[in-house]
Backbone and ligand atoms as CSV (ligand in chain L), in Angstrom:
chain,resi,resn,atom,element,x,y,z
A,1,UNK,N,N,26.546,30.455,-81.523
A,1,UNK,CA,C,27.172,29.255,-81.803
A,1,UNK,C,C,28.743,29.524,-81.669
A,2,UNK,N,N,29.187,30.596,-82.375
A,2,UNK,CA,C,30.612,30.994,-82.297
A,2,UNK,C,C,31.046,31.367,-80.945
A,3,UNK,N,N,30.148,32.064,-80.191
A,3,UNK,CA,C,30.434,32.516,-78.862
A,3,UNK,C,C,30.476,31.215,-77.955
A,4,UNK,N,N,29.508,30.273,-78.144
A,4,UNK,CA,C,29.611,29.079,-77.359
A,4,UNK,C,C,30.826,28.302,-77.485
A,5,UNK,N,N,31.252,28.280,-78.863
A,5,UNK,CA,C,32.472,27.521,-79.088
A,5,UNK,C,C,33.715,28.153,-78.450
A,6,UNK,N,N,33.750,29.546,-78.669
A,6,UNK,CA,C,34.989,30.113,-77.925
A,6,UNK,C,C,34.928,30.113,-76.464
A,7,UNK,N,N,33.676,30.088,-75.901
A,7,UNK,CA,C,33.564,29.825,-74.399
A,7,UNK,C,C,34.055,28.444,-74.085
A,8,UNK,N,N,33.697,27.470,-74.954
A,8,UNK,CA,C,34.125,26.171,-74.770
A,8,UNK,C,C,35.670,26.062,-74.836
A,9,UNK,N,N,36.291,26.770,-75.776
A,9,UNK,CA,C,37.748,26.720,-75.883
A,9,UNK,C,C,38.315,27.314,-74.728
A,10,UNK,N,N,37.745,28.675,-74.322
A,10,UNK,CA,C,38.325,29.271,-73.181
A,10,UNK,C,C,38.289,28.307,-71.935
A,11,UNK,N,N,37.153,27.696,-71.797
A,11,UNK,CA,C,36.910,26.800,-70.548
A,11,UNK,C,C,38.037,25.646,-70.529
A,12,UNK,N,N,38.124,25.106,-71.765
A,12,UNK,CA,C,39.201,24.074,-71.797
A,12,UNK,C,C,40.625,24.507,-71.495
A,13,UNK,N,N,40.855,25.747,-72.088
A,13,UNK,CA,C,42.140,26.341,-71.707
A,13,UNK,C,C,42.411,26.564,-70.279
A,14,UNK,N,N,41.274,26.980,-69.624
A,14,UNK,CA,C,41.313,27.288,-68.168
A,14,UNK,C,C,41.602,25.883,-67.489
A,15,UNK,N,N,40.899,24.877,-67.858
A,15,UNK,CA,C,41.100,23.617,-67.214
A,15,UNK,C,C,42.471,23.173,-67.423
A,16,UNK,N,N,43.053,23.323,-68.656
A,16,UNK,CA,C,44.500,22.918,-68.917
A,16,UNK,C,C,45.444,23.596,-68.020
A,17,UNK,N,N,45.219,24.916,-67.878
A,17,UNK,CA,C,46.297,25.708,-67.167
A,17,UNK,C,C,46.056,25.432,-65.693
A,18,UNK,N,N,44.928,25.171,-65.152
A,18,UNK,CA,C,44.814,24.778,-63.870
A,18,UNK,C,C,45.494,23.428,-63.554
A,19,UNK,N,N,45.319,22.478,-64.500
A,19,UNK,CA,C,45.973,21.230,-64.356
A,19,UNK,C,C,47.501,21.357,-64.330
A,20,UNK,N,N,47.992,22.170,-65.249
A,20,UNK,CA,C,49.424,22.404,-65.282
A,20,UNK,C,C,49.902,22.923,-64.034
A,21,UNK,N,N,49.168,23.993,-63.421
A,21,UNK,CA,C,49.588,24.534,-62.202
A,21,UNK,C,C,49.736,23.545,-61.043
A,22,UNK,N,N,48.758,22.671,-61.005
A,22,UNK,CA,C,48.691,21.659,-59.942
A,22,UNK,C,C,49.802,20.743,-60.055
A,23,UNK,N,N,50.157,20.359,-61.378
A,23,UNK,CA,C,51.274,19.413,-61.545
A,23,UNK,C,C,52.583,20.185,-61.140
A,24,UNK,N,N,52.694,21.446,-61.392
A,24,UNK,CA,C,53.961,22.119,-60.948
A,24,UNK,C,C,54.137,22.027,-59.540
A,25,UNK,N,N,53.061,22.316,-58.690
A,25,UNK,CA,C,53.126,22.329,-57.347
A,25,UNK,C,C,53.442,20.952,-56.757
A,26,UNK,N,N,52.921,20.005,-57.526
A,26,UNK,CA,C,53.152,18.709,-57.074
A,26,UNK,C,C,54.586,18.301,-57.416
A,27,UNK,N,N,55.163,18.818,-58.540
A,27,UNK,CA,C,56.460,18.509,-58.892
A,27,UNK,C,C,57.487,19.097,-57.934
A,28,UNK,N,N,57.147,20.440,-57.464
A,28,UNK,CA,C,57.956,21.064,-56.605
A,28,UNK,C,C,58.006,20.346,-55.233
A,29,UNK,N,N,56.865,19.877,-54.778
A,29,UNK,CA,C,56.815,19.211,-53.466
A,29,UNK,C,C,57.621,17.934,-53.532
A,30,UNK,N,N,57.485,17.213,-54.707
A,30,UNK,CA,C,58.089,15.883,-54.936
A,30,UNK,C,C,59.601,16.080,-54.897
A,31,UNK,N,N,60.001,17.219,-55.651
A,31,UNK,CA,C,61.428,17.428,-55.764
A,31,UNK,C,C,62.171,17.801,-54.503
A,32,UNK,N,N,61.410,18.575,-53.689
A,32,UNK,CA,C,61.967,18.870,-52.264
A,32,UNK,C,C,62.005,17.632,-51.462
A,33,UNK,N,N,60.956,16.871,-51.495
A,33,UNK,CA,C,60.989,15.603,-50.700
A,33,UNK,C,C,62.062,14.692,-51.161
A,34,UNK,N,N,62.241,14.590,-52.515
A,34,UNK,CA,C,63.334,13.800,-53.157
A,34,UNK,C,C,64.598,14.085,-52.575
A,35,UNK,N,N,65.008,15.479,-52.848
A,35,UNK,CA,C,66.356,15.845,-52.389
A,35,UNK,C,C,66.572,15.690,-50.960
A,36,UNK,N,N,65.607,16.020,-50.108
A,36,UNK,CA,C,65.700,15.851,-48.653
A,36,UNK,C,C,65.983,14.325,-48.264
A,37,UNK,N,N,65.289,13.483,-48.944
A,37,UNK,CA,C,65.416,12.034,-48.745
A,37,UNK,C,C,66.777,11.557,-49.064
A,38,UNK,N,N,67.341,12.069,-50.288
A,38,UNK,CA,C,68.651,11.660,-50.636
A,38,UNK,C,C,69.705,12.237,-49.874
A,39,UNK,N,N,69.617,13.497,-49.310
A,39,UNK,CA,C,70.555,14.047,-48.415
A,39,UNK,C,C,70.439,13.298,-47.012
A,40,UNK,N,N,69.291,12.972,-46.602
A,40,UNK,CA,C,69.034,12.349,-45.312
A,40,UNK,C,C,69.732,10.946,-45.430
A,41,UNK,N,N,69.554,10.292,-46.438
A,41,UNK,CA,C,70.180,8.960,-46.646
A,41,UNK,C,C,71.705,9.086,-46.640
A,42,UNK,N,N,72.262,10.212,-47.282
A,42,UNK,CA,C,73.595,10.372,-47.363
A,42,UNK,C,C,74.098,10.598,-45.962
A,43,UNK,N,N,73.410,11.442,-45.188
A,43,UNK,CA,C,73.791,11.696,-43.752
A,43,UNK,C,C,73.747,10.492,-42.976
A,44,UNK,N,N,72.773,9.608,-43.162
A,44,UNK,CA,C,72.731,8.343,-42.355
A,44,UNK,C,C,73.915,7.577,-42.576
A,45,UNK,N,N,74.402,7.521,-43.739
A,45,UNK,CA,C,75.565,6.589,-44.078
A,45,UNK,C,C,76.883,7.374,-43.680
A,46,UNK,N,N,76.908,8.783,-43.678
A,46,UNK,CA,C,78.081,9.461,-43.360
A,46,UNK,C,C,78.352,9.388,-41.832
A,47,UNK,N,N,77.238,9.358,-41.126
A,47,UNK,CA,C,77.272,9.341,-39.567
A,47,UNK,C,C,78.283,8.349,-39.057
A,48,UNK,N,N,78.174,7.112,-39.339
A,48,UNK,CA,C,79.060,6.143,-38.813
A,48,UNK,C,C,80.461,6.293,-39.246
A,49,UNK,N,N,80.629,6.894,-40.382
A,49,UNK,CA,C,82.090,7.199,-40.884
A,49,UNK,C,C,82.734,8.368,-39.962
A,50,UNK,N,N,81.827,9.331,-39.702
A,50,UNK,CA,C,82.315,10.398,-38.759
A,50,UNK,C,C,82.636,9.883,-37.422
A,51,UNK,N,N,81.757,8.853,-36.907
A,51,UNK,CA,C,81.978,8.378,-35.606
A,51,UNK,C,C,83.177,7.480,-35.576
A,52,UNK,N,N,83.401,6.747,-36.577
A,52,UNK,CA,C,84.637,6.001,-36.688
A,52,UNK,C,C,85.941,6.859,-36.678
A,53,UNK,N,N,85.733,7.965,-37.455
A,53,UNK,CA,C,87.030,8.929,-37.540
A,53,UNK,C,C,87.310,9.493,-36.166
A,54,UNK,N,N,86.190,9.738,-35.472
A,54,UNK,CA,C,86.458,10.462,-34.156
A,54,UNK,C,C,86.735,9.496,-33.096
A,55,UNK,N,N,86.607,8.160,-33.315
A,55,UNK,CA,C,86.939,7.137,-32.334
A,55,UNK,C,C,85.681,6.789,-31.422
A,56,UNK,N,N,84.600,7.391,-31.763
A,56,UNK,CA,C,83.437,7.007,-30.965
A,56,UNK,C,C,82.832,5.517,-31.433
A,57,UNK,N,N,83.469,5.115,-32.581
A,57,UNK,CA,C,83.010,3.744,-32.978
A,57,UNK,C,C,84.275,3.124,-33.471
A,58,UNK,N,N,84.465,1.771,-33.379
A,58,UNK,CA,C,85.636,1.085,-33.912
A,58,UNK,C,C,85.745,1.229,-35.329
A,59,UNK,N,N,86.990,1.527,-35.824
A,59,UNK,CA,C,87.011,1.575,-37.366
A,59,UNK,C,C,87.022,0.163,-37.805
A,60,UNK,N,N,86.150,-0.057,-38.798
A,60,UNK,CA,C,85.941,-1.400,-39.400
A,60,UNK,C,C,86.118,-1.035,-40.984
A,61,UNK,N,N,87.129,-1.520,-41.558
A,61,UNK,CA,C,87.487,-1.097,-42.938
A,61,UNK,C,C,86.291,-1.593,-43.953
A,62,UNK,N,N,85.882,-2.720,-43.569
A,62,UNK,CA,C,84.815,-3.316,-44.493
A,62,UNK,C,C,83.561,-2.372,-44.423
A,63,UNK,N,N,83.043,-2.168,-43.256
A,63,UNK,CA,C,81.813,-1.269,-43.067
A,63,UNK,C,C,82.162,0.089,-43.603
A,64,UNK,N,N,83.329,0.567,-43.306
A,64,UNK,CA,C,83.710,1.978,-43.731
A,64,UNK,C,C,83.635,1.989,-45.261
A,65,UNK,N,N,84.203,0.989,-45.944
A,65,UNK,CA,C,84.278,0.947,-47.402
A,65,UNK,C,C,82.824,0.931,-47.914
A,66,UNK,N,N,82.037,0.210,-47.385
A,66,UNK,CA,C,80.579,0.081,-47.826
A,66,UNK,C,C,79.835,1.287,-47.747
A,67,UNK,N,N,79.974,1.943,-46.451
A,67,UNK,CA,C,79.264,3.263,-46.298
A,67,UNK,C,C,79.787,4.376,-47.200
A,68,UNK,N,N,81.137,4.414,-47.361
A,68,UNK,CA,C,81.740,5.370,-48.194
A,68,UNK,C,C,81.290,5.317,-49.685
A,69,UNK,N,N,81.141,4.087,-50.143
A,69,UNK,CA,C,80.588,3.859,-51.506
A,69,UNK,C,C,79.226,4.298,-51.590
A,70,UNK,N,N,78.414,3.905,-50.517
A,70,UNK,CA,C,77.032,4.542,-50.666
A,70,UNK,C,C,77.031,6.013,-50.682
A,71,UNK,N,N,77.801,6.730,-49.888
A,71,UNK,CA,C,77.859,8.073,-49.745
A,71,UNK,C,C,78.260,8.748,-51.197
A,72,UNK,N,N,79.315,8.088,-51.726
A,72,UNK,CA,C,79.824,8.584,-53.004
A,72,UNK,C,C,78.704,8.393,-54.162
A,73,UNK,N,N,77.967,7.403,-54.004
A,73,UNK,CA,C,76.801,7.243,-54.935
A,73,UNK,C,C,75.803,8.231,-54.758
A,74,UNK,N,N,75.441,8.368,-53.426
A,74,UNK,CA,C,74.323,9.296,-53.163
A,74,UNK,C,C,74.729,10.766,-53.424
A,75,UNK,N,N,75.976,11.176,-53.359
A,75,UNK,CA,C,76.537,12.473,-53.621
A,75,UNK,C,C,76.068,12.979,-54.870
A,76,UNK,N,N,75.797,11.975,-55.972
A,76,UNK,CA,C,75.361,12.444,-57.264
A,76,UNK,C,C,73.882,12.822,-57.270
A,77,UNK,N,N,73.092,12.503,-56.223
A,77,UNK,CA,C,71.648,12.398,-56.482
A,77,UNK,C,C,70.797,13.635,-56.049
A,78,UNK,N,N,71.115,14.280,-54.966
A,78,UNK,CA,C,70.216,15.279,-54.446
A,78,UNK,C,C,69.935,16.400,-55.472
A,79,UNK,N,N,70.927,16.725,-56.230
A,79,UNK,CA,C,71.040,17.983,-56.913
A,79,UNK,C,C,69.853,18.274,-57.998
A,80,UNK,N,N,69.451,17.036,-58.650
A,80,UNK,CA,C,68.420,17.327,-59.575
A,80,UNK,C,C,67.059,17.691,-58.890
A,81,UNK,N,N,67.052,17.687,-57.531
A,81,UNK,CA,C,65.901,17.982,-56.843
A,81,UNK,C,C,65.664,19.474,-56.564
A,82,UNK,N,N,66.843,20.215,-56.960
A,82,UNK,CA,C,66.727,21.684,-56.705
A,82,UNK,C,C,66.152,22.349,-57.898
A,83,UNK,N,N,65.035,22.167,-58.167
A,83,UNK,CA,C,64.325,22.695,-59.343
A,83,UNK,C,C,63.847,24.109,-59.159
A,84,UNK,N,N,63.654,24.835,-60.250
A,84,UNK,CA,C,63.195,26.150,-60.216
A,84,UNK,C,C,61.864,26.248,-59.308
A,85,UNK,N,N,61.835,27.237,-58.442
A,85,UNK,CA,C,60.698,27.488,-57.631
A,85,UNK,C,C,60.528,26.671,-56.395
A,86,UNK,N,N,61.679,25.930,-56.013
A,86,UNK,CA,C,61.604,25.002,-54.926
A,86,UNK,C,C,62.358,25.463,-53.743
A,87,UNK,N,N,62.939,26.680,-53.676
A,87,UNK,CA,C,63.726,27.094,-52.677
A,87,UNK,C,C,62.813,27.699,-51.635
A,88,UNK,N,N,63.417,28.181,-50.456
A,88,UNK,CA,C,62.744,28.866,-49.381
A,88,UNK,C,C,62.199,30.199,-49.942
A,89,UNK,N,N,61.168,30.575,-49.527
A,89,UNK,CA,C,60.480,31.883,-49.904
A,89,UNK,C,C,60.006,31.781,-51.260
A,90,UNK,N,N,59.947,30.696,-51.944
A,90,UNK,CA,C,59.332,30.628,-53.267
A,90,UNK,C,C,57.934,30.364,-53.358
A,91,UNK,N,N,57.227,30.355,-52.018
A,91,UNK,CA,C,55.846,30.410,-51.959
A,91,UNK,C,C,55.153,29.039,-52.197
A,92,UNK,N,N,55.914,27.927,-52.111
A,92,UNK,CA,C,55.297,26.656,-52.364
A,92,UNK,C,C,54.682,26.043,-51.002
A,93,UNK,N,N,55.095,26.579,-49.931
A,93,UNK,CA,C,54.447,26.226,-48.629
A,93,UNK,C,C,55.067,24.854,-48.063
A,94,UNK,N,N,56.119,24.326,-48.802
A,94,UNK,CA,C,56.763,23.124,-48.276
A,94,UNK,C,C,57.984,23.524,-47.360
A,95,UNK,N,N,58.199,22.787,-46.322
A,95,UNK,CA,C,59.290,23.164,-45.419
A,95,UNK,C,C,60.539,22.685,-46.103
A,96,UNK,N,N,61.494,23.701,-46.235
A,96,UNK,CA,C,62.743,23.351,-46.777
A,96,UNK,C,C,63.839,24.350,-46.181
A,97,UNK,N,N,65.015,23.836,-46.083
A,97,UNK,CA,C,66.162,24.632,-45.540
A,97,UNK,C,C,67.034,25.175,-46.681
A,98,UNK,N,N,66.650,24.907,-47.906
A,98,UNK,CA,C,67.329,25.402,-49.024
A,98,UNK,C,C,67.177,26.957,-49.287
A,99,UNK,N,N,68.288,27.670,-48.947
A,99,UNK,CA,C,68.114,29.198,-49.134
A,99,UNK,C,C,67.826,29.717,-50.421
A,100,UNK,N,N,67.035,30.721,-50.480
A,100,UNK,CA,C,66.670,31.327,-51.853
A,100,UNK,C,C,67.831,31.770,-52.592
A,101,UNK,N,N,68.981,32.125,-51.930
A,101,UNK,CA,C,70.184,32.622,-52.607
A,101,UNK,C,C,70.845,31.588,-53.500
A,102,UNK,N,N,70.476,30.412,-53.443
A,102,UNK,CA,C,71.011,29.383,-54.312
A,102,UNK,C,C,70.767,29.721,-55.729
A,103,UNK,N,N,69.583,30.311,-56.022
A,103,UNK,CA,C,69.159,30.647,-57.327
A,103,UNK,C,C,70.090,31.662,-57.901
A,104,UNK,N,N,70.655,32.530,-57.074
A,104,UNK,CA,C,71.517,33.649,-57.677
A,104,UNK,C,C,72.969,33.180,-57.684
A,105,UNK,N,N,73.259,31.987,-57.158
A,105,UNK,CA,C,74.637,31.550,-57.208
A,105,UNK,C,C,74.803,30.147,-57.657
A,106,UNK,N,N,74.063,29.864,-58.795
A,106,UNK,CA,C,74.111,28.465,-59.330
A,106,UNK,C,C,75.496,27.841,-59.535
A,107,UNK,N,N,76.422,28.619,-60.059
A,107,UNK,CA,C,77.886,28.173,-60.388
A,107,UNK,C,C,78.586,27.795,-59.105
A,108,UNK,N,N,78.340,28.620,-58.142
A,108,UNK,CA,C,79.040,28.365,-56.806
A,108,UNK,C,C,78.496,27.037,-56.182
A,109,UNK,N,N,77.147,27.048,-56.281
A,109,UNK,CA,C,76.384,25.967,-55.566
A,109,UNK,C,C,76.890,24.569,-56.345
A,110,UNK,N,N,76.988,24.601,-57.603
A,110,UNK,CA,C,77.468,23.411,-58.414
A,110,UNK,C,C,78.917,23.094,-58.203
A,111,UNK,N,N,79.792,24.067,-57.983
A,111,UNK,CA,C,81.164,23.761,-57.675
A,111,UNK,C,C,81.282,23.159,-56.307
A,112,UNK,N,N,80.487,23.550,-55.381
A,112,UNK,CA,C,80.517,22.995,-54.113
A,112,UNK,C,C,80.081,21.460,-54.024
A,113,UNK,N,N,79.067,21.261,-54.995
A,113,UNK,CA,C,78.635,19.840,-55.253
A,113,UNK,C,C,79.790,18.980,-55.677
A,114,UNK,N,N,80.564,19.563,-56.704
A,114,UNK,CA,C,81.618,18.779,-57.334
A,114,UNK,C,C,82.711,18.576,-56.338
A,115,UNK,N,N,83.059,19.612,-55.511
A,115,UNK,CA,C,84.057,19.391,-54.386
A,115,UNK,C,C,83.703,18.288,-53.535
A,116,UNK,N,N,82.335,18.241,-53.122
A,116,UNK,CA,C,81.905,17.160,-52.248
A,116,UNK,C,C,82.023,15.831,-52.952
A,117,UNK,N,N,81.525,15.767,-54.199
A,117,UNK,CA,C,81.554,14.476,-54.922
A,117,UNK,C,C,82.998,13.960,-55.062
A,118,UNK,N,N,83.933,14.783,-55.350
A,118,UNK,CA,C,85.431,14.422,-55.452
A,118,UNK,C,C,85.880,13.868,-54.090
A,119,UNK,N,N,85.487,14.546,-53.066
A,119,UNK,CA,C,85.900,14.143,-51.702
A,119,UNK,C,C,85.352,12.830,-51.318
A,120,UNK,N,N,83.983,12.650,-51.628
A,120,UNK,CA,C,83.445,11.383,-51.354
A,120,UNK,C,C,83.939,10.165,-52.125
A,121,UNK,N,N,84.310,10.440,-53.405
A,121,UNK,CA,C,84.910,9.438,-54.265
A,121,UNK,C,C,86.248,8.933,-53.745
A,122,UNK,N,N,86.973,9.914,-53.238
A,122,UNK,CA,C,88.327,9.685,-52.664
A,122,UNK,C,C,88.127,8.731,-51.327
A,123,UNK,N,N,87.071,9.235,-50.699
A,123,UNK,CA,C,86.783,8.625,-49.449
A,123,UNK,C,C,86.387,6.997,-49.683
A,124,UNK,N,N,85.722,6.833,-50.631
A,124,UNK,CA,C,85.293,5.486,-50.920
A,124,UNK,C,C,86.519,4.718,-51.392
A,125,UNK,N,N,87.509,5.312,-51.896
A,125,UNK,CA,C,88.727,4.681,-52.325
A,125,UNK,C,C,89.618,4.239,-51.052
A,126,UNK,N,N,89.711,5.210,-50.237
A,126,UNK,CA,C,90.619,4.966,-49.017
A,126,UNK,C,C,90.010,4.248,-47.801
A,127,UNK,N,N,88.587,4.353,-47.693
A,127,UNK,CA,C,88.038,3.849,-46.521
A,127,UNK,C,C,88.284,2.420,-46.226
A,128,UNK,N,N,88.331,1.630,-47.333
A,128,UNK,CA,C,88.478,0.180,-47.140
A,128,UNK,C,C,89.927,-0.389,-47.045
A,129,UNK,N,N,90.866,0.659,-47.211
A,129,UNK,CA,C,92.247,0.301,-47.201
A,129,UNK,C,C,92.830,-0.054,-45.808
A,130,UNK,N,N,92.075,0.062,-44.804
A,130,UNK,CA,C,92.535,-0.289,-43.454
A,130,UNK,C,C,93.729,0.567,-42.981
A,131,UNK,N,N,93.798,1.898,-43.388
A,131,UNK,CA,C,94.776,2.760,-42.874
A,131,UNK,C,C,94.017,3.831,-42.127
A,132,UNK,N,N,94.023,3.760,-40.829
A,132,UNK,CA,C,93.104,4.627,-40.154
A,132,UNK,C,C,93.429,6.166,-40.358
A,133,UNK,N,N,94.704,6.421,-40.284
A,133,UNK,CA,C,95.106,7.869,-40.390
A,133,UNK,C,C,94.695,8.534,-41.695
A,134,UNK,N,N,94.757,7.779,-42.734
A,134,UNK,CA,C,94.371,8.247,-44.037
A,134,UNK,C,C,92.897,8.376,-44.159
A,135,UNK,N,N,92.259,7.387,-43.581
A,135,UNK,CA,C,90.765,7.283,-43.506
A,135,UNK,C,C,90.245,8.581,-42.716
A,136,UNK,N,N,90.889,8.778,-41.575
A,136,UNK,CA,C,90.415,9.854,-40.769
A,136,UNK,C,C,90.441,11.216,-41.375
A,137,UNK,N,N,91.720,11.424,-42.040
A,137,UNK,CA,C,91.889,12.696,-42.778
A,137,UNK,C,C,90.863,12.874,-43.816
A,138,UNK,N,N,90.577,11.799,-44.590
A,138,UNK,CA,C,89.647,11.981,-45.662
A,138,UNK,C,C,88.254,12.150,-45.285
A,139,UNK,N,N,87.947,11.532,-44.111
A,139,UNK,CA,C,86.530,11.900,-43.433
A,139,UNK,C,C,86.404,13.330,-43.144
A,140,UNK,N,N,87.498,13.801,-42.506
A,140,UNK,CA,C,87.489,15.243,-42.057
A,140,UNK,C,C,87.432,16.251,-43.298
A,141,UNK,N,N,88.211,15.767,-44.432
A,141,UNK,CA,C,88.230,16.666,-45.587
A,141,UNK,C,C,86.777,16.648,-46.292
A,142,UNK,N,N,86.158,15.477,-46.203
A,142,UNK,CA,C,84.857,15.355,-46.770
A,142,UNK,C,C,83.843,16.163,-46.020
A,143,UNK,N,N,83.864,16.050,-44.720
A,143,UNK,CA,C,83.028,16.826,-43.812
A,143,UNK,C,C,83.021,18.265,-43.977
A,144,UNK,N,N,84.264,18.765,-44.330
A,144,UNK,CA,C,84.466,20.201,-44.539
A,144,UNK,C,C,83.611,20.500,-45.803
A,145,UNK,N,N,83.622,19.685,-46.891
A,145,UNK,CA,C,82.903,19.986,-48.120
A,145,UNK,C,C,81.393,20.053,-47.823
A,146,UNK,N,N,80.962,19.338,-46.903
A,146,UNK,CA,C,79.499,19.378,-46.494
A,146,UNK,C,C,79.281,20.723,-45.939
A,147,UNK,N,N,80.195,20.962,-44.947
A,147,UNK,CA,C,80.007,22.270,-44.125
A,147,UNK,C,C,80.014,23.524,-44.972
A,148,UNK,N,N,80.975,23.522,-45.939
A,148,UNK,CA,C,81.171,24.736,-46.803
A,148,UNK,C,C,79.805,25.124,-47.515
A,149,UNK,N,N,79.041,24.017,-47.907
A,149,UNK,CA,C,77.790,24.422,-48.507
A,149,UNK,C,C,76.776,24.728,-47.614
A,150,UNK,N,N,76.677,23.854,-46.405
A,150,UNK,CA,C,75.656,24.159,-45.430
A,150,UNK,C,C,75.767,25.572,-44.872
A,151,UNK,N,N,76.995,26.067,-44.587
A,151,UNK,CA,C,77.194,27.336,-44.083
A,151,UNK,C,C,76.727,28.500,-44.953
A,152,UNK,N,N,76.754,28.182,-46.304
A,152,UNK,CA,C,76.358,29.168,-47.187
A,152,UNK,C,C,74.942,29.143,-47.609
A,153,UNK,N,N,74.454,27.835,-47.842
A,153,UNK,CA,C,73.053,27.749,-48.584
A,153,UNK,C,C,72.008,26.945,-47.801
A,154,UNK,N,N,72.358,26.597,-46.669
A,154,UNK,CA,C,71.310,25.792,-45.871
A,154,UNK,C,C,70.882,26.708,-44.670
A,155,UNK,N,N,69.639,26.729,-44.343
A,155,UNK,CA,C,69.233,27.541,-43.187
A,155,UNK,C,C,69.668,26.742,-41.864
A,156,UNK,N,N,69.961,27.490,-40.836
A,156,UNK,CA,C,70.432,26.971,-39.544
A,156,UNK,C,C,69.494,25.915,-39.019
L,1,HEC,C1,C,76.326,21.854,-52.611
L,1,HEC,C2,C,75.595,22.113,-51.281
L,1,HEC,C3,C,75.567,20.979,-50.245
L,1,HEC,C4,C,76.608,20.017,-50.064
L,1,HEC,C5,C,77.976,19.797,-50.671
L,1,HEC,C6,C,75.975,19.175,-49.010
L,1,HEC,N1,N,74.745,19.578,-48.667
L,1,HEC,FE1,FE,73.635,18.769,-47.177
L,1,HEC,N2,N,72.147,20.059,-47.618
L,1,HEC,C7,C,72.207,21.107,-48.507
L,1,HEC,C8,C,70.971,21.891,-48.507
L,1,HEC,C9,C,70.685,22.987,-49.469
L,1,HEC,C10,C,70.070,21.240,-47.688
L,1,HEC,C11,C,68.638,21.555,-47.284
L,1,HEC,C12,C,67.777,20.820,-48.329
L,1,HEC,C13,C,66.217,21.054,-48.082
L,1,HEC,O1,O,65.769,21.285,-46.943
L,1,HEC,O2,O,65.541,21.206,-49.193
L,1,HEC,C14,C,70.777,20.090,-47.093
L,1,HEC,C15,C,70.440,19.181,-46.152
L,1,HEC,C16,C,71.136,18.092,-45.654
L,1,HEC,C17,C,70.603,17.209,-44.602
L,1,HEC,C18,C,69.168,17.254,-44.065
L,1,HEC,C19,C,68.200,16.523,-44.927
L,1,HEC,C20,C,66.722,16.348,-44.402
L,1,HEC,O3,O,65.898,17.283,-44.824
L,1,HEC,O4,O,66.580,15.429,-43.709
L,1,HEC,C21,C,71.520,16.382,-44.340
L,1,HEC,C22,C,71.428,15.111,-43.391
L,1,HEC,C23,C,72.656,16.727,-45.134
L,1,HEC,N3,N,72.293,17.813,-45.863
L,1,HEC,C24,C,73.883,16.030,-45.114
L,1,HEC,C25,C,74.924,16.419,-45.923
L,1,HEC,C26,C,76.309,15.639,-45.876
L,1,HEC,C27,C,76.489,14.423,-44.987
L,1,HEC,C28,C,77.062,16.207,-46.801
L,1,HEC,C29,C,78.496,15.851,-47.148
L,1,HEC,C30,C,78.822,14.539,-47.398
L,1,HEC,C31,C,76.192,17.369,-47.556
L,1,HEC,N4,N,75.055,17.290,-46.868
L,1,HEC,C32,C,76.711,18.070,-48.493
L,1,HEC,C33,C,73.268,21.342,-49.369
L,1,HEC,C34,C,74.439,20.678,-49.371
């Protein structure tokens, strides 16, 4: 009876840990998909700003202001998706360009986020002011903050 009971407990422990493991894998997959979606949406909105700055698209202060506000808001979002065990080579089998070395350089990774967030906040301020030269410079400065992180922590 005692043996049967402990077997029962062992079995339920086993079930619990299997369930926990499955939830972790699901969480990792969801976190990766979440951050990629947020970054993708950010890129979608930053694209026309870059095109306007380059002159490939007419500068429209209203649209620029709207897109820059979206980018500034989205700039807050991807980072909570970089959860433990979700980087490249972490063995989760999900496709990600987030390099494993992010884990060893959390402070740097976070300060690059802050620099980008500050740049996008400033961009949201100036984009709607209808001053093309100021707008263009701030798009370039913001683009640099994207590149600084991609060069270091994103796979080619
Ligand atoms: C602090 C680092 C960092 C900053 C700053 C950053 N990115 Fe990224 N970005 C990444 C990483 C890491 C990935 C790969 C994510 C993955 O695959 O899990 C990525 C992926 C992307 C993707 C591809 C998303 C997809 O999978 O479809 C786009 C688009 C993108 N970033 C745009 C931008 C833009 C635009 C900016 C600047 C406004 C920016 N990023 C700033 C780190 C950063």
